[in-house]
C-alpha positions in Angstrom: 1.4 27.1 -1.9 -1.9 25.3 -2.3 -4.8 26.3 -0.1 -6.8 23.2 -0.8 -8.4 21.6 2.2 -6.6 18.4 3.3 -7.9 15.4 5.1 -7.6 15.3 8.9 -4.8 13.4 10.5 -7.2 10.8 12.0 -8.7 10.1 8.6 -5.3 9.8 7.0 -4.1 7.3 9.6 -7.2 5.2 9.2 -6.8 5.1 5.4 -3.2 4.2 5.8 -4.0 1.3 8.2 -6.8 0.0 5.9 -4.4 0.1 2.9 -1.8 -2.2 4.5 -3.2 -5.5 3.2 -3.3 -4.1 -0.3 0.4 -3.0 0.0 1.3 -6.5 1.2 -0.4 -8.0 -1.8 1.5 -5.5 -4.0 4.8 -6.7 -2.5 3.8 -10.3 -3.1 3.0 -9.6 -6.7 6.3 -7.8 -7.2 8.0 -10.9 -5.7 6.1 -13.2 -8.0 7.3 -11.1 -11.0 10.9 -11.3 -9.8 10.6 -15.1 -9.4 9.0 -15.3 -12.8 5.8 -16.9 -11.6 3.5 -14.2 -12.7 1.1 -16.6 -14.5 -0.7 -17.2 -11.2 -1.7 -13.5 -10.7 -5.3 -12.5 -11.5 -6.5 -9.1 -12.7 -8.4 -8.6 -9.4 -5.2 -8.9 -7.4 -3.5 -6.3 -9.5 -6.4 -3.9 -9.2 -6.7 -4.5 -5.5 -3.0 -3.7 -5.0 -3.2 -0.6 -7.2 -6.1 0.7 -5.1 -3.9 0.1 -2.0 -1.1 2.1 -3.5 -3.5 4.9 -4.3 -5.0 4.8 -0.8 -1.5 5.1 0.7 -0.8 8.1 -1.6 -3.9 9.8 -0.2 -2.9 8.9 3.3 0.6 10.4 2.9 -0.4 13.5 1.0 -3.8 14.2 2.5 -5.2 15.3 -0.9 -8.9 15.1 -1.5 -9.8 13.5 -4.8 -13.5 13.1 -4.2 
């Protein structure tokens, strides 16, 4: 088992709450791909949603990357 220090629960909850808008954007982008209207998606939106997914991963696992 890893003995690496993990983030505190309060920090993880805060990161998870802050990541919610990015996850909503990611869901909207996936919906646009399904509807085949992906031409309206900018690179910034994709990067913002990927950062949100990464933040949620940090919130769920508690791993420190920095």
